[in-house]
MDAnalysis code that builds the backbone (N, CA, C; Angstrom):
import MDAnalysis as mda
import numpy as np

u = mda.Universe.empty(678, n_residues=226, atom_resindex=np.repeat(np.arange(226), 3), trajectory=True)
u.add_TopologyAttr("name", ["N", "CA", "C"] * 226)
u.add_TopologyAttr("resid", np.arange(1, 227))
u.add_TopologyAttr("resname", ["MET", "MET", "ASN", "LEU", "THR", "ILE", "ASN", "THR", "LEU", "SER", "ILE", "ALA", "VAL", "PRO", "ASN", "LEU", "HIS", "TYR", "PRO", "ILE", "LEU", "SER", "ILE", "PRO", "HIS", "LEU", "ARG", "VAL", "ASP", "SER", "GLN", "GLN", "HIS", "LEU", "ALA", "ILE", "LEU", "GLY", "PRO", "SER", "GLY", "SER", "GLY", "LYS", "SER", "THR", "PHE", "LEU", "ASN", "ALA", "ILE", "SER", "GLY", "LEU", "ILE", "GLN", "VAL", "GLN", "PRO", "ASP", "GLN", "ILE", "LYS", "TRP", "GLY", "ASP", "ILE", "ASP", "LEU", "TYR", "GLN", "LEU", "SER", "ALA", "THR", "GLN", "ARG", "ASP", "THR", "TRP", "ARG", "PHE", "GLN", "HIS", "ILE", "GLY", "MET", "ILE", "MET", "GLN", "ASP", "PHE", "TYR", "LEU", "THR", "THR", "GLY", "LEU", "THR", "ALA", "LEU", "GLU", "ASN", "VAL", "LEU", "LEU", "PRO", "TYR", "SER", "PHE", "ARG", "HIS", "TRP", "ARG", "ILE", "GLN", "PRO", "THR", "VAL", "ARG", "GLN", "ARG", "ALA", "ILE", "ASP", "LEU", "LEU", "ALA", "THR", "MET", "ASN", "PHE", "GLU", "GLN", "PHE", "ASP", "ARG", "PRO", "VAL", "GLU", "TYR", "LEU", "SER", "ARG", "GLY", "GLU", "MET", "GLN", "ARG", "VAL", "ALA", "ILE", "ALA", "ARG", "ALA", "LEU", "LEU", "CYS", "LYS", "PRO", "GLU", "ILE", "ILE", "ILE", "ALA", "ASP", "GLU", "PRO", "THR", "ALA", "SER", "LEU", "ASP", "ALA", "GLU", "ASN", "GLY", "ARG", "ILE", "ILE", "THR", "GLU", "LEU", "LEU", "ILE", "ARG", "LEU", "ALA", "LYS", "GLN", "GLU", "SER", "CYS", "THR", "LEU", "ILE", "VAL", "SER", "THR", "HIS", "ASP", "ARG", "TYR", "LEU", "ALA", "GLU", "GLN", "LEU", "SER", "ARG", "ARG", "ILE", "TYR", "LEU", "LYS", "ASN", "GLY", "GLN", "ILE", "GLU", "ARG", "GLU", "GLU", "SER", "LEU", "CYS"])
u.atoms.positions = np.array([
    [-188.317, -18.877, 270.108],
    [-188.263, -19.738, 271.144],
    [-189.496, -18.895, 272.007],
    [-190.466, -20.088, 272.426],
    [-191.729, -19.369, 273.147],
    [-191.285, -20.050, 274.459],
    [-190.742, -19.098, 275.234],
    [-190.854, -19.689, 276.602],
    [-192.161, -19.052, 277.616],
    [-192.491, -19.681, 278.752],
    [-193.612, -18.926, 279.418],
    [-193.079, -18.193, 280.240],
    [-193.811, -17.257, 280.631],
    [-193.065, -16.015, 282.104],
    [-194.292, -15.639, 282.635],
    [-194.510, -15.915, 283.745],
    [-195.481, -15.590, 284.615],
    [-195.357, -14.536, 285.609],
    [-195.840, -13.336, 285.883],
    [-195.513, -12.527, 286.854],
    [-196.624, -11.752, 287.608],
    [-196.493, -12.082, 288.994],
    [-197.732, -11.739, 289.917],
    [-198.928, -12.002, 289.223],
    [-199.006, -13.302, 289.134],
    [-200.544, -13.687, 288.414],
    [-201.302, -13.952, 289.800],
    [-202.578, -13.233, 289.730],
    [-203.117, -13.643, 290.929],
    [-204.707, -13.648, 290.067],
    [-205.555, -14.720, 290.295],
    [-207.057, -15.010, 289.983],
    [-207.665, -15.234, 290.905],
    [-208.807, -14.468, 291.001],
    [-209.842, -14.586, 292.158],
    [-211.229, -15.001, 291.747],
    [-212.120, -15.446, 292.287],
    [-213.403, -15.738, 292.098],
    [-214.447, -14.852, 293.004],
    [-215.500, -14.405, 292.852],
    [-216.534, -13.607, 293.974],
    [-216.742, -14.698, 295.011],
    [-216.880, -14.110, 296.003],
    [-217.231, -14.784, 297.292],
    [-216.181, -15.390, 298.034],
    [-214.989, -15.433, 297.797],
    [-213.862, -15.970, 298.194],
    [-213.050, -14.614, 298.677],
    [-212.415, -14.838, 299.973],
    [-211.609, -13.528, 300.201],
    [-209.794, -13.822, 299.876],
    [-209.917, -14.798, 299.263],
    [-208.067, -14.844, 298.680],
    [-208.400, -15.559, 297.394],
    [-207.282, -15.581, 296.336],
    [-207.147, -15.876, 295.243],
    [-206.993, -17.421, 295.316],
    [-207.423, -17.952, 293.970],
    [-207.961, -19.294, 293.716],
    [-206.375, -19.584, 293.189],
    [-205.478, -18.781, 292.335],
    [-204.171, -19.221, 292.389],
    [-203.305, -17.932, 292.365],
    [-202.374, -18.025, 292.928],
    [-201.508, -16.672, 293.237],
    [-200.263, -17.088, 293.104],
    [-199.379, -16.845, 292.139],
    [-197.963, -17.207, 291.595],
    [-197.315, -15.856, 291.198],
    [-196.211, -15.547, 292.082],
    [-195.308, -14.387, 291.862],
    [-194.548, -14.384, 290.679],
    [-194.004, -15.415, 290.193],
    [-193.031, -15.348, 289.326],
    [-192.740, -16.792, 288.979],
    [-192.863, -17.135, 287.571],
    [-192.614, -18.653, 286.972],
    [-192.100, -18.473, 285.539],
    [-190.921, -19.043, 285.756],
    [-190.656, -19.229, 283.647],
    [-190.439, -20.893, 283.258],
    [-191.128, -20.837, 282.327],
    [-190.797, -22.647, 281.836],
    [-189.995, -22.103, 280.306],
    [-189.095, -22.861, 280.285],
    [-188.316, -22.799, 278.995],
    [-189.069, -23.554, 277.799],
    [-188.483, -23.232, 276.699],
    [-189.240, -23.800, 275.192],
    [-188.832, -24.986, 275.717],
    [-189.621, -26.170, 275.279],
    [-189.310, -27.360, 275.119],
    [-188.967, -28.348, 276.444],
    [-189.039, -27.778, 277.261],
    [-189.199, -28.091, 278.930],
    [-190.487, -28.836, 279.261],
    [-190.124, -30.187, 279.894],
    [-191.316, -31.020, 280.213],
    [-191.788, -30.657, 282.051],
    [-192.724, -30.333, 282.126],
    [-193.510, -29.787, 283.335],
    [-194.468, -30.623, 283.843],
    [-194.405, -30.994, 285.347],
    [-195.602, -31.902, 285.844],
    [-196.055, -30.686, 286.774],
    [-197.606, -30.406, 286.890],
    [-198.165, -29.588, 287.898],
    [-198.712, -30.617, 288.979],
    [-198.296, -30.415, 289.958],
    [-199.206, -31.545, 290.857],
    [-199.829, -30.833, 292.214],
    [-200.611, -31.565, 292.904],
    [-201.323, -31.017, 294.166],
    [-202.840, -31.614, 293.966],
    [-203.175, -31.450, 295.185],
    [-204.610, -31.949, 295.779],
    [-205.757, -31.333, 294.725],
    [-206.957, -32.138, 294.745],
    [-208.020, -31.324, 294.179],
    [-208.218, -30.219, 294.530],
    [-208.346, -29.234, 294.013],
    [-208.789, -27.894, 294.430],
    [-207.595, -26.697, 294.625],
    [-206.220, -27.222, 294.458],
    [-205.271, -26.668, 294.398],
    [-204.847, -25.568, 293.514],
    [-205.469, -25.505, 292.410],
    [-205.191, -24.497, 291.010],
    [-204.508, -25.175, 290.186],
    [-204.317, -26.403, 290.045],
    [-203.971, -27.387, 288.490],
    [-204.672, -26.806, 287.298],
    [-206.136, -27.087, 287.599],
    [-206.908, -26.583, 286.220],
    [-206.784, -25.272, 285.885],
    [-206.919, -23.977, 286.820],
    [-207.086, -22.811, 286.664],
    [-205.922, -22.350, 286.557],
    [-204.748, -23.074, 286.500],
    [-203.095, -22.584, 286.397],
    [-203.283, -23.152, 284.665],
    [-203.768, -24.301, 284.304],
    [-203.403, -24.515, 283.016],
    [-204.392, -23.855, 281.952],
    [-205.756, -23.184, 282.313],
    [-206.247, -22.583, 281.696],
    [-206.011, -21.273, 281.357],
    [-205.548, -20.661, 282.670],
    [-204.854, -19.055, 282.661],
    [-203.721, -19.388, 281.526],
    [-202.712, -20.211, 281.112],
    [-201.827, -20.686, 280.553],
    [-202.076, -20.811, 279.159],
    [-203.146, -21.024, 278.704],
    [-203.676, -21.458, 277.279],
    [-204.503, -20.594, 277.156],
    [-204.655, -19.155, 278.063],
    [-205.674, -18.335, 277.172],
    [-207.289, -18.159, 277.490],
    [-207.682, -19.277, 278.300],
    [-208.993, -19.695, 278.632],
    [-209.891, -18.688, 279.634],
    [-208.656, -18.178, 280.515],
    [-208.954, -17.013, 281.777],
    [-208.744, -15.554, 281.452],
    [-209.101, -14.666, 281.297],
    [-208.722, -13.218, 280.797],
    [-207.788, -12.864, 282.352],
    [-206.499, -12.478, 281.760],
    [-205.768, -11.973, 282.975],
    [-205.538, -10.659, 282.749],
    [-204.483, -10.204, 283.671],
    [-204.069, -8.595, 283.907],
    [-202.840, -8.264, 282.742],
    [-202.619, -7.397, 282.616],
    [-201.217, -6.958, 281.547],
    [-199.946, -7.415, 282.288],
    [-199.244, -8.230, 281.412],
    [-197.930, -8.735, 281.751],
    [-197.858, -10.055, 282.688],
    [-199.151, -10.268, 282.779],
    [-199.262, -11.549, 284.075],
    [-198.598, -12.870, 283.115],
    [-198.979, -12.931, 282.045],
    [-198.586, -14.207, 281.090],
    [-198.158, -14.115, 279.916],
    [-197.025, -14.384, 279.368],
    [-196.685, -14.150, 278.149],
    [-195.968, -15.435, 278.050],
    [-196.195, -15.670, 276.627],
    [-195.569, -16.570, 275.676],
    [-194.686, -16.081, 274.525],
    [-193.234, -16.105, 274.842],
    [-192.674, -15.195, 274.380],
    [-192.779, -13.754, 274.275],
    [-192.798, -13.204, 273.059],
    [-193.401, -11.793, 273.319],
    [-194.773, -11.675, 273.566],
    [-195.606, -12.499, 273.479],
    [-197.136, -12.268, 273.127],
    [-197.678, -12.335, 274.823],
    [-198.136, -11.303, 275.144],
    [-198.877, -10.712, 276.193],
    [-200.497, -11.163, 275.948],
    [-200.603, -12.344, 276.684],
    [-202.047, -12.833, 276.497],
    [-203.161, -11.820, 276.596],
    [-202.933, -10.896, 277.798],
    [-203.940, -9.966, 277.886],
    [-204.230, -8.861, 276.673],
    [-203.214, -8.751, 275.902],
    [-203.347, -7.971, 274.703],
    [-204.245, -8.407, 273.846],
    [-204.615, -9.657, 273.764],
    [-205.518, -10.399, 272.662],
    [-206.620, -10.101, 272.776],
    [-207.716, -10.021, 272.203],
    [-208.964, -10.349, 272.342],
    [-209.525, -11.947, 272.325],
    [-210.414, -11.980, 272.543],
    [-211.337, -13.389, 272.790],
    [-210.821, -14.057, 271.645],
    [-211.181, -13.553, 270.435],
    [-211.128, -14.057, 269.129],
    [-209.505, -14.169, 268.772],
    [-208.793, -13.388, 269.152],
    [-207.492, -13.643, 268.862],
    [-206.740, -14.548, 269.868],
    [-207.024, -14.631, 271.157],
    [-206.359, -15.909, 272.103],
    [-207.067, -17.232, 271.347],
    [-208.293, -17.034, 270.853],
    [-208.640, -18.391, 270.414],
    [-208.053, -18.881, 269.061],
    [-207.516, -17.727, 268.356],
    [-206.498, -18.314, 267.186],
    [-205.323, -18.549, 267.557],
    [-204.639, -17.763, 268.716],
    [-203.455, -18.112, 268.846],
    [-203.181, -19.530, 269.488],
    [-204.275, -19.735, 270.310],
    [-204.434, -21.022, 270.715],
    [-204.379, -22.354, 269.922],
    [-205.140, -22.116, 268.871],
    [-205.210, -23.148, 267.848],
    [-203.626, -23.552, 267.083],
    [-203.149, -22.147, 266.907],
    [-201.903, -22.158, 266.100],
    [-200.760, -22.655, 267.055],
    [-200.945, -22.824, 267.950],
    [-199.520, -22.971, 269.033],
    [-199.906, -23.837, 270.199],
    [-201.274, -24.189, 270.445],
    [-201.128, -25.264, 271.868],
    [-201.875, -26.488, 271.179],
    [-201.414, -27.469, 271.823],
    [-202.297, -28.569, 271.335],
    [-202.817, -29.143, 272.866],
    [-204.221, -29.303, 273.177],
    [-204.751, -29.596, 274.363],
    [-205.214, -30.942, 274.638],
    [-205.089, -31.927, 275.661],
    [-205.464, -33.383, 275.925],
    [-206.055, -32.936, 277.023],
    [-207.256, -33.711, 277.109],
    [-208.280, -33.533, 278.424],
    [-208.273, -34.916, 278.713],
    [-208.561, -35.048, 280.375],
    [-208.617, -36.467, 280.721],
    [-210.337, -36.990, 280.034],
    [-210.860, -36.305, 279.934],
    [-212.266, -36.868, 279.502],
    [-212.542, -36.919, 277.805],
    [-211.388, -36.338, 277.048],
    [-210.740, -36.727, 275.713],
    [-211.719, -35.708, 274.608],
    [-213.098, -35.415, 274.981],
    [-214.186, -34.699, 274.055],
    [-213.918, -35.100, 272.798],
    [-214.233, -36.224, 272.755],
    [-214.365, -37.062, 271.310],
    [-215.821, -36.517, 270.532],
    [-216.042, -36.649, 269.261],
    [-217.102, -36.952, 268.629],
    [-217.757, -38.077, 268.432],
    [-218.818, -38.626, 269.119],
    [-219.375, -39.791, 268.535],
    [-220.018, -39.814, 267.012],
    [-220.092, -40.963, 266.668],
    [-220.692, -40.814, 265.161],
    [-219.578, -40.668, 264.094],
    [-218.436, -40.240, 264.549],
    [-217.485, -39.858, 263.755],
    [-216.287, -40.996, 264.014],
    [-215.523, -41.156, 262.906],
    [-214.314, -42.063, 263.189],
    [-213.061, -41.657, 263.857],
    [-212.358, -42.485, 264.140],
    [-211.208, -42.019, 264.804],
    [-210.287, -40.792, 263.978],
    [-209.884, -41.396, 262.564],
    [-209.434, -40.289, 262.005],
    [-209.974, -39.024, 261.666],
    [-211.280, -39.160, 261.479],
    [-212.183, -37.791, 261.508],
    [-211.997, -36.917, 262.787],
    [-211.889, -37.668, 264.006],
    [-211.804, -36.775, 265.317],
    [-210.587, -36.024, 265.386],
    [-209.615, -36.647, 264.787],
    [-208.464, -35.853, 264.854],
    [-208.280, -34.802, 263.741],
    [-209.110, -35.166, 262.721],
    [-208.913, -34.043, 261.678],
    [-210.036, -32.809, 261.928],
    [-210.989, -33.049, 263.025],
    [-212.010, -32.338, 263.321],
    [-211.612, -30.820, 263.474],
    [-210.656, -30.489, 264.403],
    [-210.322, -28.988, 264.674],
    [-209.986, -28.392, 263.421],
    [-209.230, -29.196, 262.582],
    [-208.413, -28.522, 261.702],
    [-209.790, -28.042, 260.676],
    [-210.760, -29.156, 260.388],
    [-211.652, -29.036, 259.493],
    [-212.817, -27.519, 260.063],
    [-212.609, -27.342, 261.044],
    [-213.504, -25.858, 261.715],
    [-212.712, -24.683, 260.957],
    [-211.361, -24.840, 260.676],
    [-210.892, -23.644, 260.012],
    [-210.466, -23.714, 258.797],
    [-210.575, -24.889, 258.124],
    [-210.461, -24.911, 256.684],
    [-211.356, -25.505, 255.775],
    [-211.501, -24.875, 255.116],
    [-213.030, -25.767, 254.076],
    [-212.620, -27.158, 253.578],
    [-211.413, -27.430, 253.457],
    [-210.872, -28.444, 252.562],
    [-209.481, -29.146, 253.231],
    [-209.701, -30.468, 253.753],
    [-208.597, -31.110, 254.233],
    [-207.471, -31.605, 253.489],
    [-206.225, -30.834, 253.390],
    [-205.370, -31.252, 252.773],
    [-204.845, -32.474, 252.837],
    [-204.136, -33.220, 251.593],
    [-203.802, -34.570, 251.730],
    [-202.681, -34.744, 252.533],
    [-201.884, -33.492, 252.652],
    [-200.437, -33.763, 253.627],
    [-201.244, -33.395, 255.263],
    [-202.375, -32.906, 255.555],
    [-202.614, -32.663, 257.262],
    [-203.166, -34.307, 257.145],
    [-204.069, -34.928, 255.843],
    [-204.870, -35.970, 256.250],
    [-203.733, -37.294, 256.974],
    [-202.384, -37.041, 255.839],
    [-201.766, -38.162, 255.992],
    [-201.017, -37.994, 257.528],
    [-200.729, -37.052, 257.718],
    [-200.161, -36.560, 258.875],
    [-200.956, -37.038, 260.167],
    [-202.198, -36.989, 259.856],
    [-203.319, -37.844, 261.028],
    [-202.854, -39.029, 260.930],
    [-202.890, -39.621, 259.840],
    [-202.818, -41.393, 259.910],
    [-201.688, -41.546, 260.307],
    [-200.310, -41.027, 259.844],
    [-199.103, -41.261, 260.516],
    [-199.030, -40.906, 262.083],
    [-199.717, -39.832, 262.826],
    [-199.847, -39.915, 264.192],
    [-200.435, -41.259, 265.102],
    [-201.708, -41.548, 264.529],
    [-202.303, -42.674, 264.679],
    [-201.404, -43.738, 264.959],
    [-200.809, -44.327, 263.636],
    [-199.824, -45.248, 263.323],
    [-198.631, -45.362, 264.277],
    [-198.224, -43.883, 264.429],
    [-197.059, -43.960, 265.363],
    [-197.570, -44.661, 267.081],
    [-198.410, -44.232, 267.016],
    [-199.232, -44.902, 268.518],
    [-199.626, -46.318, 268.330],
    [-199.084, -47.099, 267.330],
    [-199.874, -48.723, 267.128],
    [-201.280, -48.207, 266.985],
    [-201.867, -46.994, 266.262],
    [-203.526, -47.282, 266.320],
    [-203.685, -47.277, 264.864],
    [-204.331, -48.243, 264.341],
    [-204.615, -48.561, 262.834],
    [-206.287, -48.542, 262.574],
    [-207.178, -48.430, 263.665],
    [-208.311, -48.657, 263.115],
    [-208.790, -47.228, 262.924],
    [-208.288, -46.628, 261.728],
    [-208.489, -45.518, 261.394],
    [-209.920, -45.048, 261.352],
    [-210.860, -46.056, 260.707],
    [-212.115, -45.842, 260.101],
    [-213.438, -46.358, 261.288],
    [-212.942, -46.510, 262.751],
    [-213.738, -47.129, 263.496],
    [-214.284, -46.292, 264.235],
    [-215.673, -46.087, 264.382],
    [-216.192, -45.067, 264.966],
    [-215.649, -45.215, 266.671],
    [-215.332, -43.779, 267.177],
    [-214.764, -43.490, 268.561],
    [-215.717, -44.291, 269.709],
    [-217.031, -44.375, 269.419],
    [-217.868, -44.895, 270.464],
    [-217.216, -46.575, 270.851],
    [-216.661, -46.919, 269.893],
    [-216.370, -48.294, 270.099],
    [-214.821, -48.673, 270.479],
    [-214.045, -47.399, 270.746],
    [-213.063, -47.690, 271.184],
    [-212.502, -48.034, 272.607],
    [-211.437, -48.261, 273.170],
    [-211.449, -48.389, 274.430],
    [-210.903, -47.065, 274.984],
    [-210.628, -46.863, 276.244],
    [-210.319, -45.544, 276.866],
    [-209.076, -45.090, 276.269],
    [-208.303, -46.328, 276.625],
    [-206.582, -46.124, 275.963],
    [-206.807, -45.715, 274.383],
    [-207.592, -46.308, 273.469],
    [-207.520, -45.853, 272.281],
    [-208.228, -44.638, 272.181],
    [-209.150, -44.343, 272.656],
    [-209.565, -42.829, 272.914],
    [-208.609, -41.855, 273.231],
    [-207.690, -42.110, 274.214],
    [-206.880, -41.040, 274.670],
    [-205.494, -40.763, 273.598],
    [-205.547, -42.120, 272.887],
    [-204.344, -42.018, 271.456],
    [-204.877, -41.044, 270.570],
    [-206.343, -41.119, 270.374],
    [-206.771, -40.258, 269.304],
    [-206.791, -38.982, 269.822],
    [-206.811, -38.506, 271.083],
    [-207.220, -37.070, 271.600],
    [-205.645, -36.557, 271.399],
    [-204.492, -37.472, 271.603],
    [-203.418, -36.925, 271.346],
    [-202.789, -36.526, 270.318],
    [-203.220, -37.588, 269.415],
    [-202.830, -37.433, 267.909],
    [-203.785, -36.076, 267.376],
    [-204.741, -35.712, 267.844],
    [-205.437, -34.775, 267.542],
    [-204.822, -33.727, 268.133],
    [-204.390, -33.192, 269.153],
    [-203.857, -32.301, 269.945],
    [-202.278, -31.872, 269.070],
    [-201.979, -32.978, 268.452],
    [-200.348, -32.893, 267.789],
    [-200.608, -32.836, 266.111],
    [-201.725, -32.468, 265.718],
    [-202.105, -32.672, 264.029],
    [-201.483, -31.251, 263.588],
    [-201.703, -30.038, 264.222],
    [-201.392, -28.997, 263.608],
    [-199.731, -28.609, 263.862],
    [-199.250, -29.561, 264.620],
    [-197.715, -29.190, 264.800],
    [-197.505, -28.046, 265.939],
    [-198.337, -28.233, 267.011],
    [-198.376, -26.937, 268.072],
    [-196.675, -27.114, 268.945],
    [-196.356, -25.906, 269.099],
    [-195.151, -25.624, 269.924],
    [-195.428, -25.935, 271.367],
    [-196.536, -26.203, 271.939],
    [-196.750, -26.415, 273.330],
    [-198.063, -27.502, 273.275],
    [-197.706, -28.314, 274.261],
    [-198.602, -29.453, 274.752],
    [-199.148, -29.046, 276.059],
    [-200.493, -29.001, 276.039],
    [-201.344, -28.889, 277.435],
    [-202.089, -30.041, 278.105],
    [-201.638, -30.685, 278.674],
    [-202.501, -31.827, 279.177],
    [-202.952, -31.794, 280.652],
    [-204.306, -31.838, 280.673],
    [-205.081, -32.016, 282.161],
    [-205.597, -33.204, 282.366],
    [-204.615, -33.999, 283.289],
    [-204.756, -35.567, 283.907],
    [-205.277, -36.227, 282.990],
    [-203.863, -36.427, 281.681],
    [-204.508, -37.334, 280.827],
    [-204.045, -38.702, 281.091],
    [-204.122, -39.285, 282.299],
    [-203.964, -40.675, 282.691],
    [-205.188, -41.145, 283.811],
    [-205.785, -39.582, 284.097],
    [-206.735, -40.032, 285.179],
    [-207.715, -40.808, 285.018],
    [-208.217, -41.492, 283.663],
    [-209.476, -42.115, 283.477],
    [-209.039, -43.644, 282.990],
    [-207.864, -43.648, 283.362],
    [-207.191, -44.977, 282.572],
    [-206.583, -45.761, 283.627],
    [-206.589, -47.090, 283.259],
    [-205.992, -47.871, 284.391],
    [-204.312, -47.973, 284.172],
    [-203.866, -48.657, 285.486],
    [-202.157, -48.347, 285.401],
    [-201.601, -48.711, 284.051],
    [-201.875, -49.973, 283.620],
    [-201.085, -50.410, 282.433],
    [-201.189, -49.173, 281.172],
    [-202.722, -48.798, 280.773],
    [-202.597, -47.675, 279.778],
    [-202.312, -46.501, 280.335],
    [-202.527, -46.144, 281.520],
    [-201.617, -44.639, 281.895],
    [-200.107, -44.783, 281.523],
    [-199.722, -46.140, 281.719],
    [-198.092, -46.074, 281.345],
    [-197.758, -46.010, 280.206],
    [-198.697, -46.696, 279.630],
    [-198.520, -46.810, 277.945],
    [-198.514, -45.346, 277.451],
    [-199.853, -44.584, 277.714],
    [-200.351, -43.001, 277.268],
    [-199.141, -42.274, 277.720],
    [-198.406, -42.625, 279.044],
    [-197.321, -41.620, 279.522],
    [-196.148, -41.488, 278.482],
    [-195.803, -42.903, 278.125],
    [-194.532, -42.989, 277.738],
    [-194.850, -42.367, 276.149],
    [-195.975, -42.882, 275.617],
    [-196.336, -42.157, 273.979],
    [-196.409, -40.735, 273.923],
    [-196.934, -40.118, 274.838],
    [-197.013, -38.546, 275.345],
    [-195.615, -38.015, 275.181],
    [-194.766, -38.259, 275.955],
    [-193.454, -37.697, 275.995],
    [-192.739, -38.284, 274.698],
    [-192.819, -39.760, 274.510],
    [-191.641, -39.543, 273.244],
    [-192.241, -38.734, 272.186],
    [-193.640, -38.482, 271.748],
    [-193.976, -37.627, 270.907],
    [-193.935, -35.942, 271.203],
    [-193.775, -35.846, 272.344],
    [-193.384, -34.091, 272.755],
    [-192.120, -34.290, 272.412],
    [-191.385, -35.232, 272.676],
    [-189.521, -34.940, 272.178],
    [-189.488, -34.780, 270.724],
    [-190.085, -35.613, 270.229],
    [-189.789, -36.034, 269.025],
    [-190.300, -34.919, 267.947],
    [-191.642, -33.842, 268.464],
    [-192.111, -32.718, 268.080],
    [-191.358, -31.602, 268.449],
    [-190.513, -31.805, 269.281],
    [-189.903, -30.478, 270.052],
    [-191.040, -29.494, 270.668],
    [-191.730, -30.301, 271.398],
    [-192.996, -29.488, 272.316],
    [-192.631, -29.087, 273.639],
    [-193.189, -27.759, 274.202],
    [-193.143, -27.712, 275.370],
    [-194.338, -28.612, 276.314],
    [-193.897, -29.450, 277.159],
    [-195.094, -30.018, 277.711],
    [-195.430, -29.489, 279.057],
    [-196.806, -29.550, 278.974],
    [-197.514, -28.921, 280.683],
    [-197.994, -29.918, 280.986],
    [-198.142, -30.814, 282.121],
    [-199.329, -31.598, 282.436],
    [-199.521, -31.221, 283.629],
    [-200.941, -31.407, 284.198],
    [-201.299, -31.547, 285.265],
    [-201.877, -32.693, 285.686],
    [-201.091, -33.588, 286.823],
    [-201.625, -34.652, 287.141],
    [-201.691, -35.110, 288.607],
    [-202.222, -36.200, 288.816],
    [-202.170, -36.830, 290.227],
    [-201.317, -38.314, 289.973],
    [-200.526, -38.518, 289.012],
    [-200.288, -39.842, 288.390],
    [-198.574, -39.754, 288.716],
    [-198.144, -40.236, 289.778],
    [-196.822, -40.387, 290.449],
    [-195.938, -40.798, 289.128],
    [-196.338, -41.700, 288.683],
    [-195.127, -42.123, 287.194],
    [-195.337, -41.254, 286.642],
    [-196.459, -40.771, 285.816],
    [-196.166, -39.591, 284.991],
    [-195.387, -38.560, 285.274],
    [-195.744, -37.900, 286.320],
    [-194.775, -36.839, 286.983],
    [-193.469, -37.159, 286.985],
    [-193.112, -38.658, 287.548],
    [-191.668, -38.596, 287.412],
    [-190.854, -38.635, 286.322],
    [-191.759, -38.999, 285.171],
    [-191.035, -39.136, 283.600],
    [-190.445, -37.591, 283.298],
    [-191.178, -36.482, 284.018],
    [-190.833, -35.122, 283.269],
    [-189.865, -34.192, 284.197],
    [-189.172, -33.569, 283.417],
    [-187.682, -33.079, 284.271],
    [-188.171, -31.947, 284.982],
    [-189.184, -31.718, 285.372],
    [-189.531, -30.454, 286.409],
    [-191.067, -30.731, 286.926],
    [-191.049, -30.669, 288.184],
    [-192.410, -30.756, 288.867],
    [-192.376, -29.588, 289.795],
    [-193.898, -29.142, 290.046],
    [-194.026, -28.002, 290.528],
    [-195.454, -28.578, 291.419],
    [-195.502, -28.330, 292.709],
    [-196.531, -28.636, 293.290],
    [-197.302, -27.371, 293.980],
    [-198.430, -27.562, 293.902],
    [-199.270, -26.505, 294.421],
    [-200.344, -26.630, 295.326],
    [-200.327, -25.766, 296.194],
    [-201.197, -26.014, 297.613],
    [-202.039, -24.538, 297.524],
    [-203.313, -24.710, 297.498],
    [-203.950, -23.470, 298.460],
    [-203.714, -22.517, 297.099],
    [-203.850, -22.976, 295.717],
    [-203.195, -21.945, 294.706],
    [-201.844, -21.489, 294.420],
    [-200.913, -21.889, 295.264],
    [-199.584, -21.230, 295.396],
    [-198.695, -22.440, 295.143],
    [-197.479, -21.952, 294.710],
    [-196.468, -23.298, 294.504],
    [-195.504, -23.150, 296.175],
    [-196.004, -24.750, 296.185],
    [-195.296, -24.937, 297.616],
    [-193.988, -25.489, 297.649],
    [-193.580, -26.006, 296.610],
    [-192.354, -26.603, 296.205],
    [-191.790, -26.871, 294.674],
    [-190.804, -26.927, 294.309],
    [-190.641, -27.440, 293.287],
    [-189.169, -28.501, 293.021],
    [-189.403, -29.412, 292.001],
    [-188.081, -30.380, 292.080],
    [-188.072, -30.401, 290.435],
    [-186.542, -30.269, 290.530],
    [-185.808, -30.568, 288.684],
    [-184.865, -31.539, 288.749],
    [-185.274, -32.118, 287.698],
    [-183.967, -33.393, 287.519],
    [-182.525, -32.429, 287.063],
    [-181.344, -33.280, 287.150],
    [-180.130, -32.353, 286.789],
    [-179.923, -32.944, 285.255],
])
């Protein structure tokens, strides 16, 4: 079970007299669905970057199961992230000139000289699960809602135990935001993933079982569904 445990986490930047993120203690159980809310500048993105190993922290501050992120080198953190975390960003970060299917497979191809048939089929199945069948269409011709489906499939391709999503509906209209919300949650449940999402989207937040509100880099309050 890969639970997230945070202890005495404090992240500072030069020329600021207070930390941009300060969390005395937090635990997120495996397969829990958590929303991180708060105004711009409250520390949401810093929180996601820290728990995904993109920011160097101190010993024992962030652990996934028995793995202390501090103990890993930058290369080891990259490898660990690739093996365990699927990341979804509001700007998609798709590669123009490549098809939807090629974009889903791209991160895998960086680490494997050959795409296995089973991996290719999983990419197709993930897209099909989201009612996306334009596998061979270049991504620059897709709508934003379609682009986000491609990004979700890419994040889930390698069967991660953890999905981290930074404002996944922020650039979508209300209708597409709801569709993507429902797809993301359904797939996270289907794949038995821990889901941690930063969002301003009230509808998305209300679909998750736990909500944490950040203000000035600190947890202001927390809500859980019974």
